[in-house]
C-alpha positions as CSV (number, residue, x, y, z in Angstrom):
1,M,1.3,13.5,-44.8
2,K,2.9,10.0,-44.7
3,K,5.7,11.3,-42.6
4,A,3.3,12.9,-40.1
5,I,1.3,9.6,-39.8
6,M,4.6,7.6,-39.4
7,S,5.7,10.0,-36.7
8,K,2.4,9.6,-34.9
9,D,2.6,5.8,-35.0
10,K,6.1,5.9,-33.6
11,S,5.1,8.0,-30.7
12,V,2.2,5.7,-30.0
13,D,4.5,2.7,-30.1
14,K,7.0,4.5,-27.8
15,A,4.2,5.1,-25.3
16,K,3.3,1.4,-25.1
17,F,4.8,-1.0,-22.5
18,T,7.4,-3.5,-23.7
19,S,6.7,-7.1,-22.9
20,Y,9.4,-7.0,-20.2
21,Q,7.8,-3.9,-18.6
22,I,4.5,-5.6,-18.5
23,I,6.1,-8.6,-16.7
24,V,7.8,-6.3,-14.2
25,V,4.8,-4.2,-13.3
26,A,2.6,-7.4,-13.0
27,L,5.2,-8.9,-10.6
28,L,5.2,-5.6,-8.6
29,A,1.4,-5.6,-8.5
30,L,1.5,-9.2,-7.1
31,T,4.0,-8.2,-4.4
32,Q,1.8,-5.3,-3.4
33,F,-1.2,-7.7,-3.3
34,S,0.6,-10.0,-0.8
35,V,2.1,-7.3,1.4
36,V,-1.1,-5.2,1.6
37,L,-3.2,-8.2,2.2
38,D,-0.9,-9.3,5.1
39,F,-1.2,-5.9,6.6
40,M,-5.0,-5.5,6.2
41,V,-6.2,-9.0,6.9
42,I,-5.3,-9.0,10.6
43,S,-8.1,-6.4,11.4
44,P,-11.0,-8.5,10.1
45,L,-9.5,-11.6,11.8
46,G,-9.2,-9.6,15.1
47,Y,-12.2,-11.2,16.8
48,M,-10.9,-14.7,16.1
49,I,-7.4,-13.9,17.3
50,M,-8.6,-12.2,20.5
51,K,-10.8,-15.2,21.3
52,S,-8.2,-17.9,20.6
53,M,-5.5,-16.1,22.6
54,S,-7.8,-14.5,25.2
55,L,-6.4,-11.0,24.3
56,S,-7.7,-7.6,25.4
57,T,-8.5,-5.0,22.9
58,K,-5.3,-3.1,24.0
59,Q,-3.2,-6.2,23.4
60,F,-4.7,-6.8,20.0
61,G,-4.3,-3.1,19.1
62,F,-0.6,-3.3,19.9
63,S,-0.2,-6.4,17.6
64,V,-1.5,-4.2,14.8
65,S,0.5,-1.1,15.5
66,V,3.8,-3.0,16.1
67,Y,3.8,-3.7,12.3
68,A,3.8,0.0,11.5
69,M,6.4,0.8,14.1
70,S,8.7,-1.9,12.8
71,A,8.2,-0.8,9.2
72,A,8.9,2.8,10.0
73,L,12.2,1.8,11.7
74,S,13.3,-0.4,8.8
75,G,12.6,2.4,6.3
76,L,15.0,4.7,8.2
77,L,17.6,2.0,8.5
78,I,17.6,1.1,4.9
79,A,17.5,4.6,3.5
80,G,21.2,5.2,3.7
81,F,22.0,1.9,1.9
82,A,19.1,1.7,-0.6
83,D,21.0,3.2,-3.5
84,R,24.1,1.0,-3.0
85,F,22.5,-2.3,-4.1
86,D,20.9,-3.9,-7.2
87,R,17.2,-3.1,-6.6
88,R,16.2,-6.6,-7.7
89,K,18.5,-8.2,-5.1
90,L,17.1,-5.7,-2.5
91,L,13.5,-6.7,-3.3
92,L,14.3,-10.4,-3.2
93,F,16.1,-10.1,0.2
94,F,13.3,-8.1,1.9
95,Y,10.6,-10.2,0.3
96,I,12.0,-13.5,1.7
97,G,12.1,-11.8,5.1
98,F,8.5,-10.9,4.7
99,I,7.6,-14.5,3.7
100,L,9.4,-15.8,6.9
101,G,7.5,-13.3,9.0
102,T,4.2,-14.1,7.5
103,L,4.9,-17.8,7.9
104,A,5.7,-17.2,11.6
105,C,2.3,-15.4,12.0
106,G,0.6,-18.5,10.5
107,L,2.4,-20.7,13.0
108,A,2.0,-18.5,16.1
109,T,0.4,-20.2,19.1
110,S,0.9,-17.5,21.7
111,Y,0.8,-13.7,22.0
112,P,4.6,-13.2,22.3
113,I,5.2,-15.2,19.2
114,L,2.5,-13.3,17.3
115,I,4.2,-10.0,18.4
116,A,7.6,-11.2,17.3
117,A,6.2,-12.4,14.0
118,R,4.5,-9.0,13.3
119,L,7.7,-7.2,14.1
120,I,9.6,-9.4,11.5
121,T,6.9,-9.0,8.9
122,G,6.7,-5.2,9.4
123,F,10.5,-4.8,9.3
124,F,10.8,-6.6,6.0
125,G,7.4,-6.0,4.4
126,G,7.3,-2.3,5.2
127,V,10.0,-1.3,2.7
128,I,8.9,-3.5,-0.2
129,G,6.6,-0.7,-1.4
130,S,9.4,1.8,-1.5
131,I,11.7,-0.6,-3.3
132,S,8.9,-1.3,-5.8
133,M,8.5,2.4,-6.4
134,S,12.2,2.8,-7.0
135,I,12.1,0.0,-9.6
136,V,9.1,1.7,-11.4
137,V,10.9,5.0,-11.5
138,D,14.1,3.4,-12.8
139,L,12.4,1.4,-15.6
140,F,9.5,3.7,-16.6
141,P,9.9,7.2,-18.0
142,M,7.6,9.9,-16.7
143,Y,5.1,9.6,-19.6
144,K,4.6,5.9,-18.8
145,R,4.9,6.1,-15.0
146,G,1.2,7.0,-14.2
147,R,0.0,3.8,-15.9
148,A,2.7,1.7,-14.3
149,M,1.8,3.0,-10.8
150,G,-1.9,2.6,-11.5
151,I,-1.4,-1.1,-12.4
152,M,0.9,-1.7,-9.5
153,M,-1.6,-0.2,-7.1
154,M,-4.3,-2.5,-8.4
155,G,-2.8,-5.0,-5.9
156,L,-4.4,-2.9,-3.1
157,G,-7.8,-3.2,-4.7
158,A,-7.4,-6.9,-5.4
159,S,-6.5,-7.5,-1.8
160,Q,-10.0,-6.2,-0.8
161,V,-11.9,-7.8,-3.7
162,L,-10.3,-11.2,-3.6
163,G,-7.9,-11.4,-0.6
164,I,-10.0,-10.5,2.3
165,P,-13.1,-12.6,1.4
166,I,-11.0,-15.6,0.6
167,S,-9.0,-15.1,3.8
168,L,-12.2,-14.9,5.9
169,Y,-13.5,-18.0,4.2
170,L,-10.4,-20.0,5.0
171,A,-10.3,-18.7,8.6
172,N,-13.8,-19.8,9.2
173,I,-12.9,-23.4,8.1
174,W,-9.3,-23.9,9.3
175,G,-8.7,-21.1,11.8
176,W,-7.3,-17.6,11.8
177,Q,-3.7,-18.8,11.0
178,S,-4.7,-20.2,7.6
179,P,-4.8,-16.8,5.7
180,F,-1.2,-16.1,6.7
181,L,-0.1,-19.6,5.5
182,M,-2.0,-18.9,2.2
183,I,-0.2,-15.5,1.8
184,A,3.2,-17.1,2.6
185,S,2.6,-19.8,0.0
186,L,1.6,-17.3,-2.7
187,A,4.5,-15.1,-1.8
188,V,7.0,-18.0,-2.3
189,I,5.7,-18.4,-5.9
190,I,6.0,-14.6,-6.5
191,W,9.5,-14.6,-5.1
192,V,10.6,-17.4,-7.5
193,L,9.0,-15.5,-10.5
194,I,10.9,-12.3,-9.5
195,L,14.1,-14.4,-9.3
196,V,13.5,-15.9,-12.8
197,K,11.8,-13.1,-14.7
198,M,13.2,-9.9,-13.4
199,Q,16.6,-8.7,-14.6
200,P,19.1,-6.9,-12.4
201,I,18.4,-3.2,-11.9
202,T,21.7,-1.5,-11.5
203,E,21.4,2.0,-13.1
204,N,21.7,3.5,-9.6
205,L,25.1,1.8,-9.1
206,K,26.6,3.6,-12.1
207,I,26.4,6.9,-10.1
208,K,29.4,6.8,-7.7
209,S,29.0,8.5,-4.3
210,D,31.7,9.1,-1.6
211,R,29.1,9.5,1.1
212,N,28.7,7.0,3.9
213,A,25.2,5.6,4.6
214,F,24.5,8.1,7.4
215,S,25.5,11.1,5.5
216,H,23.6,9.9,2.4
217,L,20.5,9.6,4.6
218,W,21.0,13.0,6.1
219,H,21.7,14.6,2.7
220,T,18.5,13.2,1.3
221,A,16.3,14.1,4.3
222,A,17.8,17.7,4.4
223,K,17.3,18.5,0.7
224,R,14.5,21.2,0.5
225,K,12.8,20.0,-2.6
226,Y,12.6,16.5,-1.2
227,Q,11.0,17.8,1.9
228,V,8.0,19.0,-0.2
229,G,7.4,15.3,-1.1
230,F,7.9,14.1,2.5
231,L,5.3,16.7,3.7
232,S,2.8,15.7,1.1
233,T,3.2,12.0,2.1
234,L,2.7,12.9,5.8
235,F,-0.5,14.8,5.2
236,L,-1.9,12.3,2.7
237,S,-1.2,9.4,5.1
238,I,-2.6,11.3,8.2
239,G,-5.8,12.0,6.2
240,G,-6.3,8.4,5.2
241,F,-5.4,6.7,8.4
242,M,-7.5,8.9,10.6
243,M,-10.5,7.3,8.8
244,M,-9.6,3.8,7.5
245,P,-9.1,1.9,10.8
246,W,-12.6,2.8,11.9
247,G,-14.4,1.9,8.7
248,S,-16.0,-1.3,9.9
249,T,-16.9,0.1,13.3
250,F,-18.6,3.1,11.8
251,A,-20.5,0.9,9.3
252,I,-21.8,-1.4,12.0
253,N,-22.5,1.2,14.7
254,N,-23.6,4.2,12.7
255,L,-25.0,2.7,9.5
256,R,-26.3,-0.5,11.1
257,V,-24.5,-2.7,8.6
258,T,-24.4,-6.3,9.9
259,P,-21.1,-8.2,10.3
260,D,-22.3,-10.6,7.5
261,Q,-22.7,-7.6,5.2
262,L,-19.2,-6.2,5.8
263,P,-17.4,-8.5,3.3
264,Y,-19.8,-7.2,0.6
265,L,-19.0,-3.6,1.6
266,F,-15.2,-4.3,1.4
267,F,-15.7,-6.2,-1.9
268,V,-17.6,-3.3,-3.6
269,G,-15.1,-0.7,-2.4
270,G,-12.1,-2.8,-3.6
271,L,-13.8,-3.6,-6.9
272,G,-14.3,0.1,-7.5
273,S,-10.6,0.8,-6.8
274,L,-9.6,-2.2,-9.0
275,I,-11.5,-0.8,-12.0
276,V,-10.6,2.8,-11.6
277,M,-6.8,2.6,-10.8
278,P,-5.6,1.6,-14.3
279,L,-8.0,4.3,-15.8
280,I,-6.6,6.9,-13.5
281,G,-3.0,5.8,-14.3
282,N,-3.8,6.2,-18.0
283,L,-5.2,9.7,-17.4
284,A,-2.2,10.6,-15.4
285,D,0.0,10.1,-18.5
286,K,-2.3,12.1,-20.7
287,M,-3.0,15.2,-18.6
288,D,-1.4,17.4,-16.0
289,K,-0.8,15.1,-13.0
290,F,-1.3,18.0,-10.5
291,K,-4.7,18.9,-12.0
292,L,-5.7,15.3,-11.8
293,F,-4.7,15.1,-8.2
294,I,-6.7,18.3,-7.4
295,L,-9.8,16.8,-9.1
296,A,-9.5,13.5,-7.3
297,S,-9.0,15.3,-4.0
298,I,-12.2,17.3,-4.5
299,W,-14.1,14.1,-5.4
300,M,-12.7,12.4,-2.3
301,I,-13.7,15.4,0.0
302,L,-17.2,15.5,-1.3
303,T,-17.8,11.7,-1.0
304,V,-16.2,11.5,2.5
305,V,-18.4,14.3,3.8
306,V,-21.5,12.5,2.4
307,Y,-20.6,9.0,3.5
308,T,-19.6,10.0,7.0
309,N,-22.9,11.9,7.5
310,L,-25.1,9.0,6.3
311,L,-27.8,7.6,8.5
312,P,-29.0,4.0,8.6
313,I,-30.4,3.6,5.1
314,S,-30.6,1.0,2.4
315,F,-27.5,-1.2,2.2
316,W,-27.3,-0.7,-1.6
317,I,-26.9,3.1,-1.1
318,I,-24.3,2.6,1.6
319,M,-22.3,0.3,-0.8
320,L,-22.6,2.8,-3.6
321,M,-21.4,5.7,-1.5
322,Y,-18.6,3.6,0.0
323,A,-17.4,2.6,-3.5
324,L,-17.5,6.2,-4.7
325,M,-15.5,7.3,-1.6
326,M,-12.9,4.6,-2.1
327,V,-12.6,5.6,-5.8
328,G,-11.8,9.1,-4.6
329,I,-9.3,8.0,-2.0
330,M,-7.4,5.7,-4.3
331,S,-7.6,8.1,-7.3
332,R,-5.4,10.6,-5.4
333,M,-2.6,8.1,-4.9
334,T,-1.5,7.5,-8.5
335,P,-0.9,11.2,-9.5
336,S,0.5,12.1,-6.1
337,M,2.9,9.1,-6.3
338,A,3.9,9.9,-9.8
339,L,4.6,13.6,-8.9
340,S,6.6,12.6,-5.8
341,S,8.6,10.1,-7.7
342,D,9.9,12.8,-10.1
343,L,11.5,14.7,-7.2
344,P,14.6,12.7,-6.3
345,E,17.8,12.5,-8.3
346,P,18.8,9.0,-9.5
347,Q,21.5,8.8,-6.9
348,D,19.0,9.6,-4.1
349,R,16.0,7.7,-5.4
350,G,16.2,4.6,-3.1
351,A,16.9,6.7,0.0
352,Y,14.1,9.1,-0.8
353,M,11.6,6.3,-1.3
354,A,12.7,4.5,1.9
355,I,12.3,7.7,4.0
356,N,9.0,8.4,2.3
357,S,7.8,4.9,3.2
358,S,9.0,5.3,6.8
359,L,7.2,8.6,7.2
360,Q,4.0,7.0,5.7
361,Q,4.1,4.4,8.4
362,I,4.8,6.9,11.2
363,A,2.0,9.2,10.0
364,G,-0.4,6.2,9.8
365,G,0.4,5.2,13.4
366,V,0.0,8.8,14.7
367,A,-3.2,9.3,12.7
368,A,-4.8,6.0,14.0
369,I,-4.0,7.2,17.6
370,A,-5.5,10.6,16.9
371,G,-8.6,9.1,15.4
372,G,-9.0,7.0,18.5
373,L,-8.9,10.1,20.7
374,I,-11.4,12.0,18.5
375,L,-13.9,9.2,18.1
376,V,-16.4,8.4,20.9
377,Q,-18.2,5.1,21.2
378,K,-21.2,4.6,23.5
379,D,-21.3,1.4,25.7
380,N,-24.6,0.2,24.3
381,L,-23.4,-0.1,20.7
382,P,-22.7,-3.5,19.1
383,Y,-18.9,-3.0,18.7
């Protein structure tokens, strides 16, 4: 009996995060917070940017999509080289490029400078997620990976709960450039913490390969079992991005939510994600990840159907349904990412994650265009 109890205690201790793992996953969550906030905040700042620079909707739309195009290109370019460098150095290099691009956004005074700044930010920021995923897979075994990814993805929820309201508040006082300056300042602190606290991650360098960068990229892209993961990323991204860019427009025009109420809607949706992500991550390590993905997908489908068919009703009900929908959307991500991360061999991991990130950006851009072609807006609507 004593042996059985001791064995159980050892397995529990083995499943716990070490203090170093906690530090690493917290730093990765902070990087996700800054990168996601930089990508998301430009949309709610759109009316300020368009007014200050006298931009058309087409010009502003291009300033948003150019980030995704640049990120997709960088993902493909880095894929062949991603497994040849210490992942910590790779993260530090691309994160400093992201900081410089974000700073340039905050200092932009003309449309060409803004476009150049978004190109730089997208090129460096677009692959940080794939590098972070590679670090998680290298440092966390499969039975801990769901929780690690759940915590890392809390950065996305935090960007909605804290980042967007704070950014809008600063923008109303000091102008639309101030949120980008805030993000760049925060990112500098995070960069220093990564430099000081994170150890080199070089397990991938122990596996020697005689392939050049191009053949390594081709080999990874052509592998059949990897293509399953790539296809799942494409379909998941298309499904999400066909809806997400139009969330505020739908809420205002169809549900009659006022612009003043929008921050509360985003706050509640982000708060739901923030609470649920670590719980889903914990569940992903305790049950079959594919079953959890199926259950989360069913929940998402049901809530999306209900939310998108709502009529103008009480704002409290709209907030509740939006939060439930966001919980479903975000709950798919942790088990799907954990399943996908188990596909690549160690020597292909960086390339696989980079290609995956690039496909995600491409799918997002295509889906946003498709959504714009499907949706119809009458001239007499507010926005």
